[in-house]
C-alpha positions as CSV (number, residue, x, y, z in Angstrom):
1,M,2.4,-1.2,-2.2
2,C,1.3,-4.7,-1.1
3,L,0.6,-5.1,2.6
4,A,-0.2,-8.0,4.9
5,I,-3.6,-7.3,6.3
6,P,-5.3,-8.9,9.3
7,G,-8.7,-10.5,8.9
8,K,-11.1,-12.9,10.6
9,V,-11.6,-16.5,9.3
10,L,-15.3,-17.1,8.7
11,D,-15.0,-20.7,7.6
12,T,-12.6,-23.2,6.1
13,S,-12.7,-25.8,3.4
14,E,-10.4,-28.1,1.4
15,D,-10.4,-28.6,-2.3
16,H,-7.9,-30.9,-4.2
17,G,-5.6,-30.8,-1.2
18,V,-5.5,-27.0,-0.8
19,R,-6.9,-25.6,2.4
20,S,-8.7,-22.3,2.1
21,G,-11.0,-20.1,4.0
22,R,-13.3,-17.1,3.7
23,V,-11.7,-14.2,5.6
24,E,-13.4,-10.9,6.4
25,F,-11.4,-7.7,6.2
26,G,-13.5,-4.8,7.6
27,G,-16.7,-6.0,5.9
28,I,-15.0,-7.3,2.7
29,V,-14.8,-11.1,2.4
30,R,-12.1,-12.9,0.4
31,T,-11.2,-16.5,-0.1
32,V,-7.5,-17.0,0.9
33,C,-5.2,-20.0,1.1
34,L,-4.7,-21.3,4.6
35,D,-1.9,-23.9,3.9
36,F,0.7,-21.9,5.7
37,V,-1.4,-21.7,8.9
38,P,-3.0,-25.2,9.1
39,E,-4.1,-24.6,12.7
40,A,-6.3,-21.7,11.7
41,Q,-10.0,-22.3,12.3
42,A,-13.2,-20.3,12.0
43,G,-13.1,-17.4,14.4
44,D,-9.3,-17.1,14.3
45,Y,-7.6,-14.0,13.0
46,V,-4.9,-14.3,10.4
47,V,-2.5,-11.9,8.6
48,V,-3.0,-12.2,4.8
49,H,-0.4,-11.3,2.1
50,V,-1.2,-11.7,-1.6
51,G,-4.0,-14.2,-0.9
52,F,-2.1,-16.4,1.6
53,A,-2.6,-16.4,5.3
54,I,0.9,-16.2,6.7
55,S,0.3,-16.1,10.5
56,R,-2.3,-16.1,13.2
57,V,-2.7,-13.1,15.5
58,D,-5.0,-12.4,18.4
59,R,-8.2,-10.4,17.9
60,E,-6.8,-7.3,19.7
61,E,-3.7,-7.2,17.6
62,A,-5.7,-7.7,14.4
63,E,-8.1,-4.9,15.2
64,R,-5.3,-2.5,16.2
65,T,-3.4,-3.2,13.0
66,F,-6.5,-2.9,10.8
67,E,-7.5,0.4,12.4
68,A,-4.0,1.8,11.9
69,L,-3.9,0.8,8.2
70,E,-7.3,2.3,7.8
71,A,-6.3,5.6,9.5
72,M,-3.3,5.8,7.2
73,G,-5.6,5.4,4.2
74,V,-3.6,2.5,2.7
75,L,-6.4,-0.1,2.7
76,E,-8.3,1.3,-0.3
77,G,-5.8,0.0,-2.9
78,E,-5.2,-3.2,-1.0
79,L,-8.8,-4.3,-0.7
80,P,-10.5,-3.9,-4.1
81,P,-14.2,-4.5,-4.5
82,P,-15.4,-8.1,-4.0
83,D,-14.7,-10.6,-6.8
84,D,-17.2,-13.4,-7.1
85,G,-14.6,-15.7,-8.8
86,P,-13.4,-19.0,-7.4
87,T,-10.6,-17.3,-5.4
88,G,-12.7,-14.3,-4.4
89,G,-10.0,-11.9,-5.5
90,A,-7.9,-12.7,-2.4
91,A,-6.3,-9.8,-0.5
């Protein structure tokens, strides 16, 4: 199963015209593409699917969703251990 998971944008950058950001998911940080949510800034919450942020959400909604996914036990397969590669093994 491949879910869209909410996370908090820690910082943003641009490289060769591609906007990306480091996003935290319950203590795990991944680099994700922010091109679909150009308005996203550090401190915002985004929903990420296969390495792409697809929408912004408010903090409360992000926390409720993350907690529900965690309680269902479905996050383990969706958030593998951190990858130190250039894309950070995006969620």
